C-alpha positions in Angstrom: -10.8 -43.9 22.4 -9.8 -40.3 22.6 -9.8 -39.9 18.8 -13.5 -41.2 18.8 -14.4 -38.0 20.7 -13.5 -36.0 17.6 -15.7 -37.8 15.1 -17.4 -35.2 13.0 -15.2 -32.4 14.4 -14.5 -31.2 10.8 -18.2 -30.5 10.3 -18.3 -28.6 13.6 -15.4 -26.4 12.5 -17.2 -25.6 9.2 -20.5 -24.8 11.1 -18.7 -22.4 13.5 -16.8 -20.8 10.7 -20.0 -20.2 8.8 -21.6 -18.7 11.9 -18.8 -16.3 12.6 -18.0 -15.2 9.0 -21.0 -12.8 8.6 -20.0 -11.1 11.9 -16.4 -10.8 10.8 -17.5 -9.4 7.4 -19.8 -6.8 9.0 -17.1 -5.7 11.5 -14.5 -5.4 8.7 -16.9 -3.2 6.7 -17.5 -0.9 9.7 -13.8 -0.9 10.5 -12.9 0.3 7.0 -15.6 3.0 6.7 -16.7 4.0 10.2 -14.8 2.7 13.2 -11.2 2.9 12.1 -9.8 1.3 15.3 -6.0 1.5 15.9 -3.9 -1.5 14.8 -3.3 -2.7 18.3 -7.0 -3.0 19.0 -7.7 -4.8 15.7 -5.0 -7.4 16.6 -6.7 -8.0 20.0 -10.1 -8.3 18.3 -8.6 -10.9 15.8 -7.1 -12.8 18.7 -10.5 -12.8 20.4 -12.3 -14.1 17.2 -9.7 -16.9 16.9 -10.2 -17.9 20.6 -14.0 -17.7 20.1 -13.8 -19.9 17.0 -11.8 -22.7 18.7 -13.8 -22.3 22.0 -17.1 -22.7 20.3 -15.8 -25.6 18.2 -14.6 -27.6 21.1 -17.7 -26.8 23.2 -20.0 -27.9 20.4 -18.0 -31.1 19.9 -18.2 -31.8 23.6 -22.0 -31.3 23.4 -22.3 -33.7 20.6 -20.0 -36.3 22.2 -21.1 -36.0 25.8 -23.8 -33.6 26.9 -26.6 -34.7 24.6 -26.1 -38.5 24.8 -25.8 -38.3 28.6 -28.8 -36.0 28.9 -30.9 -38.4 26.8 -29.8 -41.4 28.8 -30.7 -39.6 32.1 -34.1 -38.7 30.7 -34.8 -42.2 29.5 -33.8 -43.7 32.9 -35.9 -41.3 34.9 -38.8 -41.5 32.4 -39.1 -45.3 32.6 -38.9 -45.3 36.4 -42.1 -45.7 38.5 -41.0 -42.6 40.2 -41.0 -40.4 37.1 -42.3 -37.5 39.2 -38.6 -37.0 40.3 -38.1 -35.3 36.9 -39.8 -32.2 38.3 -37.4 -31.5 41.3 -34.4 -32.7 39.3 -35.4 -30.4 36.5 -35.6 -27.5 39.0 -32.1 -28.2 40.3 -30.6 -28.8 36.9 -32.2 -25.6 35.6 -30.6 -23.5 38.3 -27.2 -25.2 37.9 -27.1 -25.0 34.1 -28.1 -21.4 34.1 -25.3 -20.5 36.5 -22.9 -22.0 33.9 -24.6 -20.4 30.9 -22.1 -17.9 29.3 -24.8 -15.8 27.6 -26.5 -15.2 31.0 -23.3 -14.0 32.5 -22.7 -11.6 29.6 -26.3 -10.3 30.0 -26.0 -9.6 33.8 -22.6 -7.9 33.4 -24.0 -5.6 30.6 -27.1 -4.9 32.7 -25.1 -3.8 35.7 -22.7 -1.7 33.6 -25.5 0.0 31.6 -27.5 0.7 34.8 -24.4 2.2 36.5 -24.7 -0.5 39.2 -28.3 0.3 40.0 -29.3 -3.3 39.0 -26.9 -5.6 40.8 -25.7 -8.4 38.6 -25.8 -11.1 41.3 -29.5 -10.2 41.9 -30.1 -10.4 38.2 -28.3 -13.7 37.9 -30.3 -15.4 40.7 -33.5 -14.0 39.3 -32.8 -15.5 35.9 -31.7 -18.8 37.4 -34.9 -19.1 39.4 -36.9 -18.4 36.3 -35.2 -21.1 34.3 -35.5 -23.5 37.3 -39.2 -23.0 37.4 -39.6 -23.3 33.6 -37.6 -26.6 33.4 -39.6 -28.1 36.3 -42.8 -27.0 34.5 -41.5 -28.5 31.2 -40.8 -31.8 33.0 -44.4 -31.7 34.5 -45.8 -31.0 31.1 -44.1 -34.2 29.7 -45.3 -36.3 32.6 -48.9 -35.1 32.5 -49.2 -34.4 28.8 -50.1 -30.7 29.3 -50.7 -28.9 26.0 -48.0 -26.2 25.4 -50.5 -23.4 24.8 -52.0 -23.9 28.3 -48.7 -22.5 29.6 -47.6 -20.1 26.9 -50.8 -18.0 26.4 -51.4 -17.3 30.2 -47.7 -16.7 30.6 -47.4 -14.1 27.9 -50.6 -12.4 29.0 -49.2 -12.1 32.5 -45.9 -10.8 31.0 -47.6 -8.1 29.0 -49.7 -7.0 32.0 -46.7 -6.9 34.3 -44.8 -4.8 31.6 -47.3 -2.0 32.3 -46.3 -1.8 36.0 -42.5 -1.9 35.9 -39.9 0.7 35.1 -39.6 1.0 31.3 -35.9 -0.1 31.3 -36.8 -3.5 32.8 -39.0 -4.5 29.9 -36.2 -5.0 27.3 -34.0 -6.5 29.9 -36.7 -9.0 30.8 -37.2 -10.1 27.2 -33.5 -10.3 26.5 -33.0 -12.4 29.6 -35.4 -15.0 28.1 -33.3 -15.2 25.0 -30.0 -15.4 27.0 -31.4 -18.2 29.1 -32.0 -20.4 26.1 -28.2 -20.7 25.4 -26.2 -23.8 24.4 -25.9 -25.2 28.0 -29.7 -25.2 28.5 -30.7 -26.4 25.1 -28.2 -29.2 24.9 -28.5 -30.8 28.3 -32.0 -30.0 29.4 -33.7 -30.5 26.1 -31.9 -33.9 25.7 -33.2 -35.0 29.2 -36.8 -33.9 28.3 -36.6 -35.7 24.9 -35.3 -38.8 26.6 -38.1 -38.8 29.2 -40.7 -38.3 26.5 -39.5 -41.4 24.7 -40.0 -43.6 27.7 -43.2 -42.3 29.2 -46.2 -44.1 27.9 -48.5 -42.1 25.6 -45.9 -39.3 25.1 -44.6 -38.3 21.7 -41.1 -36.8 21.7 -42.0 -34.5 18.8 -45.1 -33.2 20.5 -44.3 -33.4 24.2 -40.5 -33.2 24.1 -40.2 -30.1 22.1 -41.5 -26.8 23.5 -39.2 -26.8 26.5 -37.0 -24.1 25.0 -40.1 -21.9 24.6 -41.1 -22.3 28.2 -37.5 -21.6 29.3 -37.6 -18.4 27.3 -40.9 -17.3 29.0 -40.2 -17.9 32.7 -37.1 -15.6 33.1 -39.1 -12.8 31.4 -41.7 -13.1 34.2 -39.2 -13.3 37.1 -37.2 -10.3 35.8 -40.4 -8.3 35.3 -41.3 -9.2 38.9 -37.9 -8.0 40.0 -38.6 -4.8 38.1 -41.9 -4.4 39.9 -40.1 -4.7 43.2 -37.4 -2.2 42.1 -40.2 0.2 41.0 -41.9 0.0 44.4 -38.6 0.6 46.1 -37.8 3.6 44.0 -41.3 5.1 44.8 -40.8 4.6 48.5 -37.3 6.2 48.3 -38.7 9.2 46.3 -41.6 9.5 48.7 
């Protein structure tokens, strides 16, 4: 039974190795010609790469063996229910919970706090991104239930984002767009996308290829908007303080 969980693990190891090899090659090049880190630091970096390799491998194997099948079954069960509308609040809650567990988001908020010298609090950033993802997942669920075309959401969303970008401090704009990319990490894509795809399979008149996909694009958009709104509030606060 336990061994069945590792079916296809060899392929996962190869995929992770192929993903990490270019990074290792680029680092080796810069180490030889530019960086020239001391031996002790190089050993620590190699240890980190090894830990990353096995961590990613086991995580992706867990995703293939557990997360995606469970997510799809959840989506199918909720999609065929007469109360399919519960997908919206469940999507909101799952979006928040999954983002709290998303490693890439935690890396982002730590870097933002460090780069801003503590001016942008990482807890505030984390909650802001989580709320953005929650809204986007709920919206993706509503889109599947009602069959809303994807461009009805994306075009107005990005227009609002570009308008907001004119009224926020300049340093919030790159942070906002990076937060959208960070939010679409392995936790969100594997579990939430599987639920959306499962629901699209069961709801009458929905095509998983048309209605199921697009969720990741919506998830990438909503955190951009919420972080830009946070930047707008920060900008007003700074003006009041200066005034």
